[in-house]
mmCIF file as gemmi writes it, N, C-alpha and C atoms, coordinates in Angstrom:
data_model
loop_
_atom_site.group_PDB
_atom_site.id
_atom_site.type_symbol
_atom_site.label_atom_id
_atom_site.label_alt_id
_atom_site.label_comp_id
_atom_site.label_asym_id
_atom_site.label_entity_id
_atom_site.label_seq_id
_atom_site.pdbx_PDB_ins_code
_atom_site.Cartn_x
_atom_site.Cartn_y
_atom_site.Cartn_z
_atom_site.occupancy
_atom_site.B_iso_or_equiv
_atom_site.pdbx_formal_charge
_atom_site.auth_seq_id
_atom_site.auth_asym_id
_atom_site.pdbx_PDB_model_num
ATOM 1 N N . MET Axp A 1 ? -26.12 -43.944 15.682 1 0 ? 1 A 1
ATOM 2 C CA . MET Axp A 1 ? -26.45 -42.979 14.401 1 0 ? 1 A 1
ATOM 3 C C . MET Axp A 1 ? -27.467 -42.113 14.498 1 0 ? 1 A 1
ATOM 4 N N . GLN Axp A 2 ? -27.067 -40.609 13.581 1 0 ? 2 A 1
ATOM 5 C CA . GLN Axp A 2 ? -28.125 -39.831 13.664 1 0 ? 2 A 1
ATOM 6 C C . GLN Axp A 2 ? -27.869 -39.442 11.898 1 0 ? 2 A 1
ATOM 7 N N . LEU Axp A 3 ? -29.085 -39.342 11.502 1 0 ? 3 A 1
ATOM 8 C CA . LEU Axp A 3 ? -29.09 -38.741 9.744 1 0 ? 3 A 1
ATOM 9 C C . LEU Axp A 3 ? -29.993 -37.509 9.87 1 0 ? 3 A 1
ATOM 10 N N . LEU Axp A 4 ? -29.338 -36.208 9.894 1 0 ? 4 A 1
ATOM 11 C CA . LEU Axp A 4 ? -29.95 -35.121 10.284 1 0 ? 4 A 1
ATOM 12 C C . LEU Axp A 4 ? -30.298 -34.157 8.979 1 0 ? 4 A 1
ATOM 13 N N . ASN Axp A 5 ? -31.604 -34.06 8.43 1 0 ? 5 A 1
ATOM 14 C CA . ASN Axp A 5 ? -31.657 -33.688 7.09 1 0 ? 5 A 1
ATOM 15 C C . ASN Axp A 5 ? -32.066 -32.042 6.958 1 0 ? 5 A 1
ATOM 16 N N . PRO Axp A 6 ? -33.06 -31.292 8.12 1 0 ? 6 A 1
ATOM 17 C CA . PRO Axp A 6 ? -33.717 -30.403 8.143 1 0 ? 6 A 1
ATOM 18 C C . PRO Axp A 6 ? -32.619 -29.032 8.342 1 0 ? 6 A 1
ATOM 19 N N . THR Axp A 7 ? -33.007 -28.205 7.718 1 0 ? 7 A 1
ATOM 20 C CA . THR Axp A 7 ? -32.298 -27.175 7.415 1 0 ? 7 A 1
ATOM 21 C C . THR Axp A 7 ? -32.863 -26.02 7.834 1 0 ? 7 A 1
ATOM 22 N N . HIS Axp A 8 ? -32.334 -24.967 8.291 1 0 ? 8 A 1
ATOM 23 C CA . HIS Axp A 8 ? -33.015 -23.147 8.395 1 0 ? 8 A 1
ATOM 24 C C . HIS Axp A 8 ? -32.323 -22.381 7.796 1 0 ? 8 A 1
ATOM 25 N N . PRO Axp A 9 ? -32.83 -21.024 7.852 1 0 ? 9 A 1
ATOM 26 C CA . PRO Axp A 9 ? -32.539 -19.99 7.474 1 0 ? 9 A 1
ATOM 27 C C . PRO Axp A 9 ? -31.267 -19.273 8.313 1 0 ? 9 A 1
ATOM 28 N N . VAL Axp A 10 ? -30.22 -18.563 7.986 1 0 ? 10 A 1
ATOM 29 C CA . VAL Axp A 10 ? -29.348 -18.094 8.936 1 0 ? 10 A 1
ATOM 30 C C . VAL Axp A 10 ? -30.086 -16.826 9.166 1 0 ? 10 A 1
ATOM 31 N N . ASP Axp A 11 ? -30.543 -16.338 8.116 1 0 ? 11 A 1
ATOM 32 C CA . ASP Axp A 11 ? -30.967 -14.725 8.537 1 0 ? 11 A 1
ATOM 33 C C . ASP Axp A 11 ? -32.186 -14.406 9.463 1 0 ? 11 A 1
ATOM 34 N N . PRO Axp A 12 ? -32.261 -13.824 10.382 1 0 ? 12 A 1
ATOM 35 C CA . PRO Axp A 12 ? -32.941 -13.574 11.44 1 0 ? 12 A 1
ATOM 36 C C . PRO Axp A 12 ? -34.331 -13.617 11 1 0 ? 12 A 1
ATOM 37 N N . GLU Axp A 13 ? -35.051 -13.131 10.143 1 0 ? 13 A 1
ATOM 38 C CA . GLU Axp A 13 ? -36.594 -12.949 9.792 1 0 ? 13 A 1
ATOM 39 C C . GLU Axp A 13 ? -37.245 -14.158 9.263 1 0 ? 13 A 1
ATOM 40 N N . PRO Axp A 14 ? -36.551 -14.848 8.158 1 0 ? 14 A 1
ATOM 41 C CA . PRO Axp A 14 ? -37.11 -16.187 7.757 1 0 ? 14 A 1
ATOM 42 C C . PRO Axp A 14 ? -37.097 -17.054 8.781 1 0 ? 14 A 1
ATOM 43 N N . ARG Axp A 15 ? -36.139 -16.916 9.506 1 0 ? 15 A 1
ATOM 44 C CA . ARG Axp A 15 ? -36.254 -17.948 10.7 1 0 ? 15 A 1
ATOM 45 C C . ARG Axp A 15 ? -36.921 -17.94 11.764 1 0 ? 15 A 1
ATOM 46 N N . ARG Axp A 16 ? -37.34 -16.466 11.879 1 0 ? 16 A 1
ATOM 47 C CA . ARG Axp A 16 ? -38.592 -15.934 12.985 1 0 ? 16 A 1
ATOM 48 C C . ARG Axp A 16 ? -39.685 -16.776 12.459 1 0 ? 16 A 1
ATOM 49 N N . ALA Axp A 17 ? -40.096 -16.572 10.918 1 0 ? 17 A 1
ATOM 50 C CA . ALA Axp A 17 ? -41.449 -17.207 10.549 1 0 ? 17 A 1
ATOM 51 C C . ALA Axp A 17 ? -41.138 -18.641 10.582 1 0 ? 17 A 1
ATOM 52 N N . LYS Axp A 18 ? -40.181 -19.305 11.204 1 0 ? 18 A 1
ATOM 53 C CA . LYS Axp A 18 ? -40.255 -20.881 11.504 1 0 ? 18 A 1
ATOM 54 C C . LYS Axp A 18 ? -40.102 -21.586 9.895 1 0 ? 18 A 1
ATOM 55 N N . LEU Axp A 19 ? -39.61 -20.674 8.687 1 0 ? 19 A 1
ATOM 56 C CA . LEU Axp A 19 ? -39.083 -21.276 7.673 1 0 ? 19 A 1
ATOM 57 C C . LEU Axp A 19 ? -38.17 -22.589 7.621 1 0 ? 19 A 1
ATOM 58 N N . GLU Axp A 20 ? -38.188 -23.721 7.421 1 0 ? 20 A 1
ATOM 59 C CA . GLU Axp A 20 ? -37.64 -24.425 7.715 1 0 ? 20 A 1
ATOM 60 C C . GLU Axp A 20 ? -37.609 -25.843 6.257 1 0 ? 20 A 1
ATOM 61 N N . ALA Axp A 21 ? -36.414 -26.377 5.755 1 0 ? 21 A 1
ATOM 62 C CA . ALA Axp A 21 ? -36.827 -26.824 4.308 1 0 ? 21 A 1
ATOM 63 C C . ALA Axp A 21 ? -35.734 -28.387 4.95 1 0 ? 21 A 1
ATOM 64 N N . ALA Axp A 22 ? -35.619 -29.218 3.9 1 0 ? 22 A 1
ATOM 65 C CA . ALA Axp A 22 ? -34.659 -30.257 4.315 1 0 ? 22 A 1
ATOM 66 C C . ALA Axp A 22 ? -33.754 -30.718 3.031 1 0 ? 22 A 1
ATOM 67 N N . GLU Axp A 23 ? -32.681 -31.046 3.376 1 0 ? 23 A 1
ATOM 68 C CA . GLU Axp A 23 ? -31.504 -31.556 2.054 1 0 ? 23 A 1
ATOM 69 C C . GLU Axp A 23 ? -31.441 -33.258 1.953 1 0 ? 23 A 1
ATOM 70 N N . PRO Axp A 24 ? -31.357 -34.113 0.844 1 0 ? 24 A 1
ATOM 71 C CA . PRO Axp A 24 ? -31.092 -35.189 0.788 1 0 ? 24 A 1
ATOM 72 C C . PRO Axp A 24 ? -29.874 -35.807 1.298 1 0 ? 24 A 1
ATOM 73 N N . ILE Axp A 25 ? -29.993 -37.006 2.506 1 0 ? 25 A 1
ATOM 74 C CA . ILE Axp A 25 ? -28.74 -37.603 2.538 1 0 ? 25 A 1
ATOM 75 C C . ILE Axp A 25 ? -28.922 -38.918 1.825 1 0 ? 25 A 1
ATOM 76 N N . THR Axp A 26 ? -27.224 -38.992 0.863 1 0 ? 26 A 1
ATOM 77 C CA . THR Axp A 26 ? -27.705 -40.408 0.048 1 0 ? 26 A 1
ATOM 78 C C . THR Axp A 26 ? -26.496 -40.982 0.796 1 0 ? 26 A 1
ATOM 79 N N . ILE Axp A 27 ? -26.707 -42.197 0.844 1 0 ? 27 A 1
ATOM 80 C CA . ILE Axp A 27 ? -25.863 -43.547 1.275 1 0 ? 27 A 1
ATOM 81 C C . ILE Axp A 27 ? -25.922 -44.649 0.228 1 0 ? 27 A 1
ATOM 82 N N . GLY Axp A 28 ? -24.412 -44.715 0.025 1 0 ? 28 A 1
ATOM 83 C CA . GLY Axp A 28 ? -23.946 -45.863 -1.234 1 0 ? 28 A 1
ATOM 84 C C . GLY Axp A 28 ? -24.661 -47.152 -0.517 1 0 ? 28 A 1
ATOM 85 N N . ASP Axp A 29 ? -24.119 -48.165 -1.559 1 0 ? 29 A 1
ATOM 86 C CA . ASP Axp A 29 ? -24.234 -49.694 -0.834 1 0 ? 29 A 1
ATOM 87 C C . ASP Axp A 29 ? -22.81 -49.889 -0.3 1 0 ? 29 A 1
ATOM 88 N N . ASN Axp A 30 ? -23.472 -50.827 0.577 1 0 ? 30 A 1
ATOM 89 C CA . ASN Axp A 30 ? -22.39 -51.24 1.642 1 0 ? 30 A 1
ATOM 90 C C . ASN Axp A 30 ? -21.259 -50.638 2.446 1 0 ? 30 A 1
ATOM 91 N N . VAL Axp A 31 ? -22.041 -49.504 3.036 1 0 ? 31 A 1
ATOM 92 C CA . VAL Axp A 31 ? -21.593 -48.537 3.551 1 0 ? 31 A 1
ATOM 93 C C . VAL Axp A 31 ? -21.549 -49.035 5.337 1 0 ? 31 A 1
ATOM 94 N N . TRP Axp A 32 ? -20.908 -48.932 6.093 1 0 ? 32 A 1
ATOM 95 C CA . TRP Axp A 32 ? -20.724 -49.053 7.284 1 0 ? 32 A 1
ATOM 96 C C . TRP Axp A 32 ? -20.631 -47.759 7.903 1 0 ? 32 A 1
ATOM 97 N N . ILE Axp A 33 ? -21.314 -47.31 8.943 1 0 ? 33 A 1
ATOM 98 C CA . ILE Axp A 33 ? -21.541 -45.998 9.758 1 0 ? 33 A 1
ATOM 99 C C . ILE Axp A 33 ? -21.644 -46.466 11.241 1 0 ? 33 A 1
ATOM 100 N N . GLY Axp A 34 ? -20.564 -46.004 11.909 1 0 ? 34 A 1
ATOM 101 C CA . GLY Axp A 34 ? -20.106 -46.546 13.029 1 0 ? 34 A 1
ATOM 102 C C . GLY Axp A 34 ? -21.265 -45.841 13.995 1 0 ? 34 A 1
ATOM 103 N N . GLY Axp A 35 ? -21.286 -46.574 15.425 1 0 ? 35 A 1
ATOM 104 C CA . GLY Axp A 35 ? -22.49 -45.716 16.466 1 0 ? 35 A 1
ATOM 105 C C . GLY Axp A 35 ? -21.793 -44.281 16.951 1 0 ? 35 A 1
ATOM 106 N N . GLY Axp A 36 ? -23.069 -43.65 16.861 1 0 ? 36 A 1
ATOM 107 C CA . GLY Axp A 36 ? -22.853 -42.311 17.306 1 0 ? 36 A 1
ATOM 108 C C . GLY Axp A 36 ? -22.688 -41.34 16.406 1 0 ? 36 A 1
ATOM 109 N N . ALA Axp A 37 ? -22.22 -41.726 15.36 1 0 ? 37 A 1
ATOM 110 C CA . ALA Axp A 37 ? -21.747 -41.23 13.78 1 0 ? 37 A 1
ATOM 111 C C . ALA Axp A 37 ? -23.001 -39.954 13.584 1 0 ? 37 A 1
ATOM 112 N N . ILE Axp A 38 ? -22.699 -38.813 13.117 1 0 ? 38 A 1
ATOM 113 C CA . ILE Axp A 38 ? -23.805 -38.033 12.685 1 0 ? 38 A 1
ATOM 114 C C . ILE Axp A 38 ? -23.483 -37.464 11.352 1 0 ? 38 A 1
ATOM 115 N N . ILE Axp A 39 ? -24.405 -37.702 10.739 1 0 ? 39 A 1
ATOM 116 C CA . ILE Axp A 39 ? -24.806 -37.298 9.136 1 0 ? 39 A 1
ATOM 117 C C . ILE Axp A 39 ? -25.518 -36.143 8.971 1 0 ? 39 A 1
ATOM 118 N N . LEU Axp A 40 ? -24.713 -35.075 8.421 1 0 ? 40 A 1
ATOM 119 C CA . LEU Axp A 40 ? -25.713 -33.633 8.419 1 0 ? 40 A 1
ATOM 120 C C . LEU Axp A 40 ? -26.446 -33.618 6.968 1 0 ? 40 A 1
ATOM 121 N N . PRO Axp A 41 ? -27.214 -32.482 7.159 1 0 ? 41 A 1
ATOM 122 C CA . PRO Axp A 41 ? -28.232 -32.538 5.193 1 0 ? 41 A 1
ATOM 123 C C . PRO Axp A 41 ? -27.018 -32.26 4.2 1 0 ? 41 A 1
ATOM 124 N N . GLY Axp A 42 ? -27.501 -32.979 3.112 1 0 ? 42 A 1
ATOM 125 C CA . GLY Axp A 42 ? -26.772 -32.444 1.89 1 0 ? 42 A 1
ATOM 126 C C . GLY Axp A 42 ? -25.86 -33.39 1.648 1 0 ? 42 A 1
ATOM 127 N N . VAL Axp A 43 ? -25.357 -34.204 2.511 1 0 ? 43 A 1
ATOM 128 C CA . VAL Axp A 43 ? -24.007 -35.196 2.43 1 0 ? 43 A 1
ATOM 129 C C . VAL Axp A 43 ? -24.584 -36.607 1.49 1 0 ? 43 A 1
ATOM 130 N N . THR Axp A 44 ? -23.816 -36.808 0.962 1 0 ? 44 A 1
ATOM 131 C CA . THR Axp A 44 ? -23.531 -38.25 0.064 1 0 ? 44 A 1
ATOM 132 C C . THR Axp A 44 ? -22.51 -38.887 0.607 1 0 ? 44 A 1
ATOM 133 N N . ILE Axp A 45 ? -22.53 -39.611 0.502 1 0 ? 45 A 1
ATOM 134 C CA . ILE Axp A 45 ? -21.48 -40.856 1.156 1 0 ? 45 A 1
ATOM 135 C C . ILE Axp A 45 ? -21.533 -42.423 0.013 1 0 ? 45 A 1
ATOM 136 N N . GLY Axp A 46 ? -20.425 -42.179 -0.428 1 0 ? 46 A 1
ATOM 137 C CA . GLY Axp A 46 ? -20.007 -43.262 -1.236 1 0 ? 46 A 1
ATOM 138 C C . GLY Axp A 46 ? -19.871 -44.778 -1.073 1 0 ? 46 A 1
ATOM 139 N N . GLU Axp A 47 ? -19.986 -45.707 -1.743 1 0 ? 47 A 1
ATOM 140 C CA . GLU Axp A 47 ? -20.611 -46.955 -1.478 1 0 ? 47 A 1
ATOM 141 C C . GLU Axp A 47 ? -19.227 -47.786 -0.728 1 0 ? 47 A 1
ATOM 142 N N . ASN Axp A 48 ? -19.27 -48.618 -0.241 1 0 ? 48 A 1
ATOM 143 C CA . ASN Axp A 48 ? -18.164 -49.458 0.478 1 0 ? 48 A 1
ATOM 144 C C . ASN Axp A 48 ? -17.342 -48.494 1.479 1 0 ? 48 A 1
ATOM 145 N N . THR Axp A 49 ? -17.914 -47.454 1.561 1 0 ? 49 A 1
ATOM 146 C CA . THR Axp A 49 ? -17.123 -46.744 2.935 1 0 ? 49 A 1
ATOM 147 C C . THR Axp A 49 ? -17.376 -46.94 4.238 1 0 ? 49 A 1
ATOM 148 N N . VAL Axp A 50 ? -16.539 -46.672 5.258 1 0 ? 50 A 1
ATOM 149 C CA . VAL Axp A 50 ? -16.603 -46.764 6.634 1 0 ? 50 A 1
ATOM 150 C C . VAL Axp A 50 ? -16.924 -45.51 7.19 1 0 ? 50 A 1
ATOM 151 N N . ILE Axp A 51 ? -17.788 -44.887 8.19 1 0 ? 51 A 1
ATOM 152 C CA . ILE Axp A 51 ? -17.703 -43.859 8.741 1 0 ? 51 A 1
ATOM 153 C C . ILE Axp A 51 ? -17.43 -44.489 10.267 1 0 ? 51 A 1
ATOM 154 N N . GLY Axp A 52 ? -16.015 -43.835 10.879 1 0 ? 52 A 1
ATOM 155 C CA . GLY Axp A 52 ? -16.307 -44.206 12.366 1 0 ? 52 A 1
ATOM 156 C C . GLY Axp A 52 ? -17.041 -43.944 13.248 1 0 ? 52 A 1
ATOM 157 N N . ALA Axp A 53 ? -16.745 -44.54 14.385 1 0 ? 53 A 1
ATOM 158 C CA . ALA Axp A 53 ? -17.533 -44.025 15.233 1 0 ? 53 A 1
ATOM 159 C C . ALA Axp A 53 ? -17.672 -42.753 16.097 1 0 ? 53 A 1
ATOM 160 N N . GLY Axp A 54 ? -18.805 -41.605 16.168 1 0 ? 54 A 1
ATOM 161 C CA . GLY Axp A 54 ? -18.91 -40.765 16.881 1 0 ? 54 A 1
ATOM 162 C C . GLY Axp A 54 ? -18.331 -39.91 15.658 1 0 ? 54 A 1
ATOM 163 N N . ALA Axp A 55 ? -17.976 -40.057 14.468 1 0 ? 55 A 1
ATOM 164 C CA . ALA Axp A 55 ? -17.704 -38.946 13.149 1 0 ? 55 A 1
ATOM 165 C C . ALA Axp A 55 ? -18.64 -38.267 13.218 1 0 ? 55 A 1
ATOM 166 N N . VAL Axp A 56 ? -18.404 -36.837 12.707 1 0 ? 56 A 1
ATOM 167 C CA . VAL Axp A 56 ? -19.619 -36.029 11.96 1 0 ? 56 A 1
ATOM 168 C C . VAL Axp A 56 ? -19.376 -35.394 10.767 1 0 ? 56 A 1
ATOM 169 N N . VAL Axp A 57 ? -19.811 -36.064 9.728 1 0 ? 57 A 1
ATOM 170 C CA . VAL Axp A 57 ? -19.721 -36.154 8.169 1 0 ? 57 A 1
ATOM 171 C C . VAL Axp A 57 ? -20.694 -34.705 8.2 1 0 ? 57 A 1
ATOM 172 N N . THR Axp A 58 ? -19.825 -33.688 7.471 1 0 ? 58 A 1
ATOM 173 C CA . THR Axp A 58 ? -20.235 -32.26 7.384 1 0 ? 58 A 1
ATOM 174 C C . THR Axp A 58 ? -20.658 -32.251 5.524 1 0 ? 58 A 1
ATOM 175 N N . GLU Axp A 59 ? -19.268 -32.876 5.126 1 0 ? 59 A 1
ATOM 176 C CA . GLU Axp A 59 ? -19.369 -32.869 3.513 1 0 ? 59 A 1
ATOM 177 C C . GLU Axp A 59 ? -19.346 -34.123 2.809 1 0 ? 59 A 1
ATOM 178 N N . ASP Axp A 60 ? -19.604 -34.191 1.356 1 0 ? 60 A 1
ATOM 179 C CA . ASP Axp A 60 ? -19.306 -35.63 1.143 1 0 ? 60 A 1
ATOM 180 C C . ASP Axp A 60 ? -18.426 -36.658 1.157 1 0 ? 60 A 1
ATOM 181 N N . VAL Axp A 61 ? -18.263 -37.729 1.279 1 0 ? 61 A 1
ATOM 182 C CA . VAL Axp A 61 ? -17.066 -38.687 1.419 1 0 ? 61 A 1
ATOM 183 C C . VAL Axp A 61 ? -17.155 -39.543 0.473 1 0 ? 61 A 1
ATOM 184 N N . GLY Axp A 62 ? -16.338 -39.85 -0.635 1 0 ? 62 A 1
ATOM 185 C CA . GLY Axp A 62 ? -16.207 -40.801 -1.399 1 0 ? 62 A 1
ATOM 186 C C . GLY Axp A 62 ? -16.377 -42.033 -1.481 1 0 ? 62 A 1
ATOM 187 N N . ALA Axp A 63 ? -16.172 -42.991 -2.421 1 0 ? 63 A 1
ATOM 188 C CA . ALA Axp A 63 ? -16.351 -44.458 -2.305 1 0 ? 63 A 1
ATOM 189 C C . ALA Axp A 63 ? -15.101 -45.183 -1.83 1 0 ? 63 A 1
ATOM 190 N N . ASN Axp A 64 ? -15.284 -46.315 -1.308 1 0 ? 64 A 1
ATOM 191 C CA . ASN Axp A 64 ? -14.175 -47.079 -0.779 1 0 ? 64 A 1
ATOM 192 C C . ASN Axp A 64 ? -12.778 -46.423 0.078 1 0 ? 64 A 1
ATOM 193 N N . VAL Axp A 65 ? -13.506 -45.551 0.942 1 0 ? 65 A 1
ATOM 194 C CA . VAL Axp A 65 ? -12.245 -45.072 1.805 1 0 ? 65 A 1
ATOM 195 C C . VAL Axp A 65 ? -13.165 -45.122 3.487 1 0 ? 65 A 1
ATOM 196 N N . VAL Axp A 66 ? -12.462 -44.684 4.453 1 0 ? 66 A 1
ATOM 197 C CA . VAL Axp A 66 ? -12.857 -44.901 5.814 1 0 ? 66 A 1
ATOM 198 C C . VAL Axp A 66 ? -12.151 -43.314 6.205 1 0 ? 66 A 1
ATOM 199 N N . ALA Axp A 67 ? -13.814 -42.583 6.709 1 0 ? 67 A 1
ATOM 200 C CA . ALA Axp A 67 ? -13.719 -41.239 7.227 1 0 ? 67 A 1
ATOM 201 C C . ALA Axp A 67 ? -13.72 -41.236 8.806 1 0 ? 67 A 1
ATOM 202 N N . VAL Axp A 68 ? -13.174 -40.462 9.505 1 0 ? 68 A 1
ATOM 203 C CA . VAL Axp A 68 ? -13.055 -40.463 11.099 1 0 ? 68 A 1
ATOM 204 C C . VAL Axp A 68 ? -13.319 -39.216 11.799 1 0 ? 68 A 1
ATOM 205 N N . GLY Axp A 69 ? -13.502 -38.523 12.66 1 0 ? 69 A 1
ATOM 206 C CA . GLY Axp A 69 ? -13.271 -37.38 13.254 1 0 ? 69 A 1
ATOM 207 C C . GLY Axp A 69 ? -14.436 -36.555 12.958 1 0 ? 69 A 1
ATOM 208 N N . ASN Axp A 70 ? -14.203 -35.542 13.835 1 0 ? 70 A 1
ATOM 209 C CA . ASN Axp A 70 ? -15.264 -34.151 13.952 1 0 ? 70 A 1
ATOM 210 C C . ASN Axp A 70 ? -14.335 -33.059 13.708 1 0 ? 70 A 1
ATOM 211 N N . PRO Axp A 71 ? -14.336 -32.433 12.152 1 0 ? 71 A 1
ATOM 212 C CA . PRO Axp A 71 ? -15.318 -32.848 11.046 1 0 ? 71 A 1
ATOM 213 C C . PRO Axp A 71 ? -14.568 -34.483 10.511 1 0 ? 71 A 1
ATOM 214 N N . ALA Axp A 72 ? -15.426 -35.03 9.802 1 0 ? 72 A 1
ATOM 215 C CA . ALA Axp A 72 ? -14.93 -36.434 9.432 1 0 ? 72 A 1
ATOM 216 C C . ALA Axp A 72 ? -13.718 -35.926 8.266 1 0 ? 72 A 1
ATOM 217 N N . ARG Axp A 73 ? -12.998 -36.891 8.462 1 0 ? 73 A 1
ATOM 218 C CA . ARG Axp A 73 ? -11.904 -36.794 7.199 1 0 ? 73 A 1
ATOM 219 C C . ARG Axp A 73 ? -11.313 -38.095 7.065 1 0 ? 73 A 1
ATOM 220 N N . VAL Axp A 74 ? -10.997 -38.472 5.35 1 0 ? 74 A 1
ATOM 221 C CA . VAL Axp A 74 ? -10.498 -39.473 4.972 1 0 ? 74 A 1
ATOM 222 C C . VAL Axp A 74 ? -9.261 -39.897 5.434 1 0 ? 74 A 1
ATOM 223 N N . THR Axp A 75 ? -9.208 -40.821 6.061 1 0 ? 75 A 1
ATOM 224 C CA . THR Axp A 75 ? -7.952 -41.172 6.928 1 0 ? 75 A 1
ATOM 225 C C . THR Axp A 75 ? -7.279 -42.46 5.983 1 0 ? 75 A 1
ATOM 226 N N . ARG Axp A 76 ? -8.027 -43.151 5.265 1 0 ? 76 A 1
ATOM 227 C CA . ARG Axp A 76 ? -7.424 -44.127 4.573 1 0 ? 76 A 1
ATOM 228 C C . ARG Axp A 76 ? -8.24 -44.838 3.007 1 0 ? 76 A 1
ATOM 229 N N . ARG Axp A 77 ? -7.939 -45.141 2.366 1 0 ? 77 A 1
ATOM 230 C CA . ARG Axp A 77 ? -8.601 -45.469 1.188 1 0 ? 77 A 1
ATOM 231 C C . ARG Axp A 77 ? -8.462 -47.224 1.136 1 0 ? 77 A 1
ATOM 232 N N . LEU Axp A 78 ? -9.542 -47.757 0.85 1 0 ? 78 A 1
ATOM 233 C CA . LEU Axp A 78 ? -9.932 -49.276 0.983 1 0 ? 78 A 1
ATOM 234 C C . LEU Axp A 78 ? -9.774 -49.678 -0.494 1 0 ? 78 A 1
């Protein structure tokens, strides 16, 4: 599993200046994150959720669901 919270500017000038920031990742209680999953900056994962192995979570995932794939999509409610 990888939790990646650094971000960088898309515009070339600030990027050349090596400006970097971070966005928080929020993970609710009783979340299961499968092996090799990647959670990107600014994402919130709701409580009791399962993230499948190898999923790439690019946006928020609600509570009580299963999300899989690249990009991760909800496939089932729990």
